[in-house]
VODREN-97798 format. One record per residue (C-alpha): residue number from 1; x negated, y negated, z. Coordinates in Angstrom, 3 decimals. Layout:
PT    n         u         v         w
PT  NUM         X         Y         Z
...
//
This chain:
PT    n         u         v         w
PT    1   -91.045  -106.619   130.939
PT    2   -92.822  -104.458   129.563
PT    3   -95.834  -101.935   130.831
PT    4   -97.558   -99.167   128.759
PT    5   -97.997   -97.304   132.452
PT    6   -94.445   -96.715   133.073
PT    7   -91.211   -98.106   133.176
PT    8   -90.228  -102.016   133.981
PT    9   -89.513  -101.704   137.938
PT   10   -92.376   -98.857   138.211
PT   11   -94.642  -102.219   137.254
PT   12   -92.717  -104.728   139.538
PT   13   -92.869  -102.348   142.085
PT   14   -96.857  -101.845   141.745
PT   15   -97.326  -105.993   141.297
PT   16   -95.397  -106.138   144.947
PT   17   -97.191  -103.469   146.393
PT   18  -100.618  -105.246   145.860
PT   19   -99.078  -108.665   146.863
PT   20   -97.720  -106.826   150.145
PT   21  -101.019  -106.664   151.465
PT   22  -102.254  -110.381   152.041
PT   23   -98.223  -110.979   153.854
PT   24   -97.623  -110.444   157.319
PT   25   -95.183  -108.338   158.780
PT   26   -91.719  -110.140   158.759
PT   27   -92.242  -112.219   156.062
PT   28   -89.029  -112.863   154.055
PT   29   -89.758  -111.619   150.188
PT   30   -88.256  -113.661   147.242
PT   31   -84.762  -113.102   146.422
PT   32   -83.496  -110.322   143.853
PT   33   -83.192  -113.814   141.697
PT   34   -85.811  -115.252   142.027
PT   35   -88.394  -112.122   141.309
PT   36   -85.643  -111.327   138.203
PT   37   -87.005  -114.635   136.966
PT   38   -90.370  -114.222   137.671
PT   39   -90.742  -110.985   136.002
PT   40   -88.195  -111.628   133.376
PT   41   -86.558  -108.859   134.235
PT   42   -82.241  -107.766   135.029
PT   43   -81.450  -108.062   138.788
PT   44   -80.718  -103.972   138.449
PT   45   -84.186  -103.900   137.640
PT   46   -86.227  -106.080   140.261
PT   47   -83.534  -104.241   143.104
PT   48   -85.230  -100.624   141.790
PT   49   -88.870  -101.780   142.059
PT   50   -87.491  -103.127   146.045
PT   51   -85.750  -100.031   146.608
PT   52   -88.853   -97.807   146.144
PT   53   -90.846  -100.312   147.950
PT   54   -88.239   -99.749   150.968
PT   55   -88.527   -95.931   150.599
PT   56   -92.027   -96.422   151.093
PT   57   -91.604   -98.361   154.159
PT   58   -93.293  -101.477   152.673
PT   59   -90.023  -103.611   153.652
PT   60   -86.904  -103.356   154.810
PT   61   -83.492  -104.917   153.674
PT   62   -81.557  -106.577   156.313
PT   63   -77.780  -106.793   155.025
PT   64   -76.950  -110.807   154.315
PT   65   -80.579  -111.829   154.740
PT   66   -83.058  -110.711   152.945
PT   67   -86.357  -108.666   152.339
PT   68   -88.852  -108.034   154.995
PT   69   -92.620  -107.238   154.684
PT   70   -92.292  -104.105   157.534
PT   71   -94.315  -103.402   160.109
PT   72   -97.409  -101.111   159.768
PT   73   -96.662   -97.906   160.711
PT   74   -97.675   -96.243   164.094
PT   75  -100.495   -93.382   163.379
PT   76  -100.108   -90.279   165.521
PT   77  -102.628   -87.701   165.806
PT   78  -100.920   -83.867   165.770
PT   79  -103.959   -82.814   167.240
PT   80  -105.221   -84.843   170.497
PT   81  -102.374   -85.621   173.614
PT   82  -102.469   -89.423   174.412
PT   83   -99.797   -91.269   175.600
PT   84   -97.830   -93.787   174.043
PT   85   -99.362   -96.668   175.533
PT   86  -102.942   -95.456   174.451
PT   87  -101.802   -94.888   171.043
PT   88  -100.579   -98.771   170.782
PT   89  -104.010   -99.970   172.405
PT   90  -106.129   -97.774   169.713
PT   91  -104.260   -99.676   167.024
PT   92  -104.623  -103.476   168.562
PT   93  -100.707  -103.493   169.519
PT   94   -99.358  -104.551   172.763
PT   95   -97.769  -101.697   174.277
PT   96   -93.816  -102.100   176.100
PT   97   -90.788   -99.911   177.567
PT   98   -87.623  -100.999   178.324
PT   99   -85.898   -98.400   180.879
PT  100   -82.513   -97.903   179.875
PT  101   -81.994   -95.368   182.682
PT  102   -83.346   -93.057   185.322
PT  103   -81.377   -90.613   187.463
PT  104   -81.995   -87.672   190.312
PT  105   -80.188   -84.600   189.644
PT  106   -80.095   -80.814   190.208
PT  107   -81.877   -79.062   187.238
PT  108   -80.126   -77.145   185.019
PT  109   -81.159   -73.201   184.926
PT  110   -82.958   -73.805   181.165
PT  111   -84.862   -77.272   182.868
PT  112   -85.792   -75.183   186.211
PT  113   -87.007   -72.315   184.007
PT  114   -89.176   -74.593   181.944
PT  115   -90.423   -76.774   184.683
PT  116   -91.204   -73.372   186.534
PT  117   -89.144   -74.571   189.916
PT  118   -85.987   -73.583   191.765
PT  119   -82.754   -73.731   190.368
PT  120   -81.544   -75.534   193.194
PT  121   -84.302   -78.088   192.963
PT  122   -83.545   -81.793   191.786
PT  123   -85.538   -82.805   188.472
PT  124   -85.923   -86.741   187.654
PT  125   -84.209   -87.899   184.166
PT  126   -85.665   -91.221   182.528
PT  127   -84.677   -93.099   178.867
PT  128   -86.581   -95.785   177.515
PT  129   -87.232   -97.856   174.639
PT  130   -90.872   -97.697   173.568
PT  131   -92.367  -100.359   171.220
PT  132   -95.131  -101.661   169.852
PT  133   -96.069  -105.610   169.546
PT  134   -91.960  -106.139   170.691
PT  135   -90.667  -104.300   167.834
PT  136   -88.871  -100.639   168.542
PT  137   -90.408   -97.855   167.346
PT  138   -89.221   -94.908   169.504
PT  139   -86.401   -93.800   172.006
PT  140   -88.033   -91.426   175.210
PT  141   -85.838   -89.075   177.152
PT  142   -87.718   -87.582   179.944
PT  143   -86.882   -84.767   182.649
PT  144   -89.474   -84.893   185.702
PT  145   -89.940   -81.519   188.043
PT  146   -89.176   -82.449   191.841
PT  147   -93.050   -82.176   192.237
PT  148   -93.505   -85.183   189.529
PT  149   -90.197   -87.144   191.166
PT  150   -92.828   -90.165   192.935
PT  151   -93.651   -91.393   189.295
PT  152   -89.769   -93.010   189.630
PT  153   -92.120   -95.427   191.654
PT  154   -94.518   -96.713   189.210
PT  155   -93.620   -99.682   186.657
PT  156   -92.067   -97.441   184.237
PT  157   -92.531  -100.838   181.914
PT  158   -96.165   -99.335   181.570
PT  159   -97.402   -95.678   180.814
PT  160   -95.884   -92.640   182.032
PT  161   -98.356   -90.674   181.661
PT  162  -100.781   -92.949   184.275
PT  163   -97.436   -92.308   186.460
PT  164   -97.748   -88.759   186.051
PT  165  -101.250   -88.381   187.384
PT  166  -100.390   -90.751   189.969
PT  167   -98.472   -87.729   191.374
PT  168  -101.375   -85.966   190.902
PT  169  -100.354   -84.104   187.765
PT  170  -102.075   -85.981   184.489
PT  171  -100.388   -84.496   181.335
PT  172  -102.812   -82.361   179.563
PT  173  -101.751   -80.389   177.327
PT  174   -98.585   -79.888   175.243
PT  175   -96.291   -77.723   173.361
PT  176   -93.196   -78.457   171.280
PT  177   -91.765   -79.025   167.984
PT  178   -91.096   -81.497   165.340
PT  179   -87.388   -81.998   163.504
PT  180   -85.730   -84.504   161.610
PT  181   -82.617   -85.868   162.425
PT  182   -80.051   -89.124   161.238
PT  183   -79.326   -91.710   163.680
PT  184   -76.268   -91.469   165.742
PT  185   -74.743   -94.950   166.064
PT  186   -76.133   -95.224   169.996
PT  187   -79.760   -94.479   168.605
PT  188   -79.298   -96.494   165.508
PT  189   -78.180   -99.818   168.269
PT  190   -81.404   -99.329   170.434
PT  191   -83.969   -99.396   167.524
PT  192   -82.299  -101.989   166.081
PT  193   -81.914   -99.801   162.643
PT  194   -78.835   -98.725   160.474
PT  195   -76.730   -95.656   161.379
PT  196   -78.236   -92.194   159.819
PT  197   -81.208   -93.989   159.798
PT  198   -84.397   -91.456   159.354
PT  199   -85.847   -89.716   163.216
PT  200   -89.127   -87.815   163.545
PT  201   -87.872   -86.249   166.736
PT  202   -90.511   -84.642   168.758
PT  203   -89.712   -81.990   171.917
PT  204   -92.408   -81.408   173.976
PT  205   -93.594   -79.398   177.434
PT  206   -95.999   -80.809   178.616
PT  207   -98.313   -79.218   181.617
PT  208  -101.682   -80.067   183.816
PT  209  -105.174   -79.235   183.699
PT  210  -103.781   -75.804   185.885
PT  211  -100.902   -74.921   182.963
PT  212   -98.290   -76.325   185.856
PT  213   -95.512   -78.280   183.731
PT  214   -95.334   -81.810   184.605
PT  215   -92.511   -82.685   181.997
PT  216   -89.774   -82.500   179.650
PT  217   -90.201   -84.765   176.587
PT  218   -87.529   -85.690   173.760
PT  219   -88.790   -89.083   171.816
PT  220   -86.682   -89.941   168.317
PT  221   -89.266   -91.505   166.369
PT  222   -87.871   -93.932   163.776
PT  223   -89.328   -92.355   160.116
PT  224   -90.642   -95.414   158.901
PT  225   -92.374   -96.848   161.477
PT  226   -94.290   -93.637   162.879
PT  227   -96.883   -91.406   160.731
PT  228   -98.255   -88.249   162.252
PT  229  -101.872   -87.643   160.919
PT  230  -102.064   -84.172   160.893
PT  231  -105.985   -81.727   161.022
PT  232  -105.486   -78.090   160.484
PT  233  -107.490   -75.587   160.423
PT  234  -106.991   -72.205   158.295
PT  235  -106.733   -69.262   161.018
PT  236  -109.176   -66.011   161.266
PT  237  -108.652   -63.296   158.798
PT  238  -107.213   -60.853   161.515
PT  239  -104.288   -63.172   162.284
PT  240  -103.393   -63.821   158.891
PT  241  -103.390   -60.388   158.797
PT  242  -100.529   -60.120   161.690
PT  243  -102.353   -58.501   164.334
PT  244  -103.333   -61.352   166.308
PT  245   -99.860   -62.818   166.656
PT  246   -99.314   -66.284   166.593
PT  247   -97.581   -68.125   169.265
PT  248   -94.991   -70.099   169.132
PT  249   -92.429   -72.171   171.487
PT  250   -89.190   -73.275   171.699
PT  251   -88.474   -76.245   173.875
PT  252   -85.130   -77.108   174.422
PT  253   -82.985   -80.443   173.254
PT  254   -81.694   -83.000   175.783
PT  255   -78.197   -84.503   175.021
PT  256   -77.425   -87.904   175.753
PT  257   -75.210   -86.234   178.579
PT  258   -78.449   -84.696   180.196
PT  259   -79.689   -88.497   180.746
//
């Protein structure tokens, strides 16, 4: 197969990309042999084309099974604080959460500082897998202050923000960091992906309207199932000149042993 706009594998990728618009997530694509015969190229060329679609998140390969149309990625607006459930509902998906474990224990020094409570007070820990339409999207590790411990009495397969609101401390604002890391064997199993798959990691401190801390969270999103939409504005000249420093925040990480 030849194409004046580029190499054969790029042309095949463009054709397959266009065809994916009419397919449903989970649909099985034709195998390498069938595609090679259809386009009149080698299997290696077909594999290059499919690899490009995998890298773009359009499809995913399952070893020994085949290549499948990927789920549409979840879009999250960076400038808005919405719960996972709210994001899912806005995109026409059904949210759900599977609770892996919860506990009550004494706060670490760092947690007590960030949650604005005494070091000898207890905190509540919670770990969940967050899904949309039954597809795992993220693993969430949370630490709640003692003032919000009643949130554990709620149905935690639903919205944690709603559970916090029931304690009198609805989340109003968040600050934190966004980083990347490879999936550990534990996280890969929970998200049903290969070890080392790319994760987008949010580390957040959430506060209520009175600026009282209500939650520390680390949310590990599967990279090809989440898209963060960014809306940025150029700062005022005095900020660019350095006369008004920008605020930065350091939110501690939650290790698996902290659950």
